[in-house]
C-alpha positions as CSV (number, residue, x, y, z in Angstrom):
1,M,118.9,96.5,159.9
2,H,119.0,93.9,157.3
3,R,115.5,92.5,158.7
4,L,114.1,95.7,158.7
5,L,115.0,96.0,155.0
6,I,113.6,92.6,153.9
7,G,110.4,93.3,155.9
8,G,109.9,96.8,153.8
9,C,110.4,95.2,150.6
10,I,108.0,92.2,151.5
11,L,105.4,95.2,152.6
12,T,106.0,97.4,149.7
13,C,105.8,94.1,147.3
14,T,102.4,93.0,148.9
15,T,101.1,96.8,148.8
16,L,101.5,96.4,145.0
17,T,100.3,93.4,144.3
18,L,97.3,94.2,146.3
19,Y,96.9,97.4,144.9
20,G,97.2,95.4,141.2
21,Q,94.5,93.2,142.2
22,Q,92.1,96.2,142.9
23,L,92.7,97.5,139.8
24,P,89.4,97.0,137.4
25,P,89.5,95.9,134.2
26,A,89.7,98.5,131.6
27,R,86.8,99.1,128.5
28,Y,88.5,98.6,125.5
29,K,91.7,96.7,126.5
30,D,90.3,94.2,128.7
31,R,87.3,92.1,128.4
32,V,84.8,93.7,130.7
33,F,81.7,92.3,129.2
34,T,80.7,88.5,129.3
35,A,77.9,88.5,126.9
36,V,78.1,89.5,123.3
37,T,74.6,89.7,121.5
38,T,74.9,89.0,117.4
39,D,72.5,90.5,114.6
40,K,73.1,88.2,111.8
41,N,72.6,89.5,107.8
42,I,72.3,93.1,107.9
43,I,72.4,94.1,104.4
44,Y,74.7,97.1,104.0
45,Q,74.5,98.3,100.2
46,S,70.8,98.6,99.2
47,N,71.9,99.2,95.7
48,P,74.4,97.1,94.7
49,P,76.1,97.1,91.6
50,A,74.6,95.2,88.6
51,G,75.2,91.5,88.5
52,T,76.1,91.2,91.9
53,K,74.7,89.0,94.6
54,E,72.8,89.7,97.6
55,K,75.0,88.1,100.0
56,Y,78.3,90.1,99.6
57,Y,76.5,93.0,101.0
58,L,75.8,91.4,104.4
59,L,77.3,92.1,107.5
60,D,76.9,90.3,111.3
61,L,77.1,92.7,114.0
62,Y,78.5,91.9,117.5
63,Q,77.8,94.0,120.7
64,P,78.1,93.8,124.2
65,E,75.2,92.5,126.3
66,N,73.5,95.3,128.3
67,D,76.0,97.8,127.3
68,T,75.0,101.7,128.4
69,S,77.3,103.6,126.4
70,T,75.7,105.8,124.0
71,S,78.3,106.4,121.8
72,R,81.0,103.3,121.0
73,P,84.1,102.6,118.7
74,L,83.1,100.3,115.9
75,I,85.9,97.8,114.0
76,I,84.8,96.5,110.5
77,W,86.4,93.4,110.4
78,I,87.3,92.1,106.9
79,H,87.8,88.5,105.9
80,G,90.7,87.2,104.0
81,G,90.7,84.5,101.1
82,G,92.8,85.7,98.6
83,F,89.7,87.8,97.1
84,K,88.4,84.4,95.6
85,F,86.9,82.7,99.1
86,G,85.6,83.1,102.5
87,N,82.8,84.9,104.1
88,K,81.7,87.0,107.6
89,T,82.2,83.7,109.3
90,S,85.5,82.6,108.1
91,R,89.0,81.8,110.2
92,G,89.2,83.7,113.2
93,I,86.8,86.6,112.2
94,P,83.8,85.5,114.9
95,L,86.8,85.1,117.4
96,W,88.0,88.7,117.4
97,C,84.5,89.9,116.6
98,K,83.3,88.4,120.0
99,R,86.3,89.0,121.9
100,F,86.2,92.7,120.7
101,A,82.9,93.0,121.5
102,Q,83.4,91.7,125.2
103,R,85.8,94.4,125.7
104,G,83.4,97.3,124.6
105,Y,83.5,97.5,120.9
106,V,80.9,97.3,118.4
107,C,82.0,94.8,115.5
108,A,80.7,94.2,112.5
109,A,81.7,91.1,110.4
110,V,81.4,92.3,106.7
111,N,81.2,90.0,103.5
112,Y,81.9,91.9,100.1
113,R,82.3,90.8,96.5
114,L,85.1,88.1,95.4
115,S,86.6,87.6,92.2
116,K,85.8,86.0,89.3
117,E,89.3,86.5,87.7
118,P,92.4,84.8,88.7
119,A,93.4,86.8,91.6
120,L,95.6,84.4,93.2
121,S,97.7,84.4,90.0
122,N,97.6,87.3,88.2
123,F,98.4,90.7,89.5
124,T,95.8,92.9,87.4
125,A,93.1,90.8,88.9
126,L,94.6,91.0,92.4
127,V,94.4,94.9,91.8
128,N,91.1,95.0,90.6
129,A,90.0,92.3,93.2
130,C,91.1,94.6,96.0
131,S,89.9,97.6,94.6
132,D,86.3,95.9,94.2
133,A,86.4,94.8,97.8
134,M,87.7,98.5,99.1
135,E,84.3,99.9,97.1
136,D,82.4,97.5,99.2
137,I,83.8,98.3,102.3
138,D,83.9,102.0,101.7
139,Q,80.0,101.3,101.7
140,A,80.0,99.6,105.1
141,V,81.7,102.4,106.5
142,S,79.0,105.3,104.9
143,F,76.0,102.7,106.5
144,F,77.8,103.0,109.7
145,I,77.8,106.5,109.8
146,K,74.3,107.0,108.4
147,N,73.0,104.6,110.8
148,S,75.6,105.7,114.0
149,N,72.3,106.7,116.2
150,V,70.8,103.3,115.7
151,Y,73.8,101.5,116.6
152,R,75.3,104.0,118.9
153,I,78.2,104.2,116.7
154,D,81.0,107.1,117.6
155,T,82.1,107.9,113.6
156,S,85.2,109.4,114.4
157,R,86.5,106.5,115.8
158,I,85.3,103.6,113.1
159,I,88.8,101.0,112.9
160,L,89.4,98.7,110.0
161,A,90.6,95.4,110.4
162,G,91.5,92.3,108.6
163,N,93.5,89.2,108.3
164,S,95.2,88.5,104.8
165,A,93.4,90.1,102.1
166,G,91.1,91.8,104.8
167,G,94.1,93.3,106.0
168,M,95.3,94.5,102.7
169,I,91.5,96.1,101.7
170,A,92.0,98.0,105.2
171,L,95.3,99.4,104.6
172,H,94.3,100.5,101.0
173,L,91.3,101.5,101.7
174,A,93.1,104.1,104.6
175,Y,96.2,105.0,102.2
176,S,95.0,104.7,98.7
177,N,91.9,104.7,96.5
178,A,90.4,104.1,93.1
179,V,92.4,105.9,91.0
180,L,96.0,104.7,92.8
181,M,95.0,101.4,92.3
182,K,94.3,102.1,88.6
183,Q,97.8,103.3,88.4
184,L,99.2,100.1,89.7
185,V,97.5,98.5,86.2
186,Q,97.4,101.3,84.4
187,P,100.3,104.0,84.6
188,G,99.4,107.1,83.3
189,A,96.0,106.7,83.7
190,D,94.2,110.1,85.2
191,P,97.8,111.4,86.3
192,G,96.0,114.9,87.2
193,L,93.9,113.5,90.3
194,V,96.9,111.3,91.8
195,A,98.3,114.6,93.1
196,A,95.4,115.4,95.2
197,I,94.1,112.6,97.7
198,P,92.5,114.2,100.7
199,E,93.6,111.9,103.8
200,R,90.2,109.6,105.0
201,R,88.9,111.8,108.3
202,D,86.3,108.2,108.9
203,I,89.0,105.7,109.3
204,A,90.5,106.3,113.2
205,A,93.1,102.9,112.8
206,V,93.9,99.9,111.0
207,I,94.5,96.4,112.4
208,N,96.6,94.3,109.8
209,F,96.5,90.7,110.5
210,W,99.1,89.2,108.2
211,G,98.3,91.6,105.1
212,G,100.0,94.0,103.0
213,M,100.3,96.7,100.7
214,F,101.2,97.0,96.9
215,D,102.9,100.7,97.4
216,T,104.4,101.8,100.9
217,G,104.9,105.1,99.5
218,W,101.2,105.5,99.7
219,L,101.6,105.8,103.2
220,K,102.7,109.5,102.5
221,N,99.0,110.1,101.9
222,A,97.7,109.9,105.6
223,S,98.4,109.2,109.3
224,V,96.3,106.4,110.3
225,P,97.6,104.5,112.8
226,I,98.4,100.9,111.9
227,V,99.0,97.9,114.3
228,S,100.2,94.5,112.3
229,V,101.1,91.0,113.4
230,H,102.4,88.5,110.9
231,G,104.4,85.3,110.5
232,G,108.2,85.8,110.3
233,K,107.6,82.6,107.4
234,D,105.0,83.7,105.7
235,R,104.9,82.8,101.9
236,I,101.5,83.7,101.0
237,V,102.1,87.4,102.2
238,P,106.0,87.6,102.7
239,F,106.8,89.3,105.9
240,G,109.9,91.6,105.1
241,K,110.1,91.7,101.0
242,T,108.0,91.4,98.0
243,D,107.9,88.4,95.9
244,N,104.6,89.0,94.3
245,G,104.2,92.7,94.4
246,V,102.7,93.0,97.6
247,Y,104.8,94.6,100.4
248,G,104.6,92.9,104.3
249,S,104.4,94.2,107.6
250,L,108.1,94.9,108.5
251,V,108.4,97.1,105.5
252,I,105.3,98.7,106.2
253,H,106.3,99.1,109.5
254,Q,109.7,100.6,108.6
255,N,108.3,103.0,106.1
256,A,105.8,103.8,108.7
257,D,108.2,104.6,111.6
258,A,110.4,106.8,109.2
259,L,107.4,108.8,108.4
260,H,106.3,109.1,112.1
261,I,103.2,106.9,112.0
262,P,101.7,105.7,114.8
263,N,102.2,101.8,114.6
264,R,103.2,98.7,116.2
265,L,104.1,94.9,114.8
266,K,104.4,91.8,116.6
267,A,106.3,89.4,114.4
268,Y,106.0,85.2,114.9
269,E,109.3,84.0,113.9
270,G,108.7,80.4,113.1
271,Y,105.1,80.6,111.9
272,A,103.7,81.0,108.2
273,H,100.5,82.4,107.2
274,E,97.4,83.0,109.6
275,L,100.2,82.5,112.3
276,Q,100.0,78.5,111.4
277,K,103.3,76.3,111.4
278,R,102.3,75.3,107.9
279,F,99.5,77.3,106.3
280,N,96.5,75.2,106.3
281,P,93.4,77.1,104.7
282,F,90.9,74.8,105.8
283,W,91.6,74.1,109.3
284,A,93.1,75.7,112.1
285,G,94.4,73.8,115.7
286,K,93.9,75.0,119.0
287,A,97.3,76.3,118.8
288,T,96.4,78.5,116.3
289,K,93.7,80.1,117.4
290,V,95.7,80.9,120.8
291,R,98.0,82.8,118.7
292,W,94.7,84.5,116.7
293,Q,93.6,85.6,120.4
294,E,97.2,86.8,121.4
295,A,97.2,89.1,118.2
296,G,93.8,90.2,119.1
297,Q,95.3,91.5,122.8
298,F,98.3,92.9,120.9
299,A,96.0,94.9,118.6
300,A,93.7,96.1,121.8
301,D,96.8,97.1,123.6
302,F,98.0,99.1,120.8
303,L,94.3,100.8,120.3
304,Y,93.5,101.2,123.9
305,E,97.1,103.2,123.9
306,E,96.1,105.5,120.7
307,L,92.6,106.0,121.2
308,M,91.2,105.4,124.6
309,G,91.9,109.1,126.2
310,M,89.6,110.3,123.1
311,V,86.0,107.4,123.8
312,Q,86.1,107.5,127.5
């Protein structure tokens, strides 16, 4: 009898293992494409504000090669850099764009206006810089909605993603607007407009990599799913408290839970900004890049669970 039980267990485990091996990779969760095509320096804003440079309105488009799908979710990837530095090829942006394109997404790495003000040391300058960037990314969203047939985009599945300042831009574009941003630095400005903030219907989810929000009370304005990854020892955008007027991912997660907003948080205890042991804005080692890939898979798993049933 004992031998029969052991034999049965072995047979069951073997059957499960073989079954697991037979499961095909899942689009949007696993990497199902090998090659990715990249179209560089596409202009997404044909009429930029006066005095700005064309380079701020360029994007690189990453698509899975030989993809026959006619309606694909889009991720707009927004770089970090404290609103003063960086571009569409900075840090992990190309890595995430390629990996998510291999999963079946269309990915756009975008530039946006960088601040000429001391955004890293002055709160008003920081808010103004974020507001300007939001305006630019909003133009990128409009560009893809207008050209959805050209790029085979499912306009109901446009996802905003970013690291650091890029995560902030994504979060605020989903949950606030120019009026609320103005209220931060000019209390009482346009009070009649604050009460009526329509929820954006063109943003399906937000990927927030070590970004934050100026006011987590704004989470009441919408119910856009959020997936966050953050270092527990982050001193640039504090993980669980605010030292500089920005609330990090732990506070966002707690408030989103209280409001029943679909969200998930992955914390890297012992790691600083950009998931580095010690934050270095100029260099990232192999171990850091592995963590960036882990962050990408964590976000992909969340999006798969939240959105896959609607995009198959």
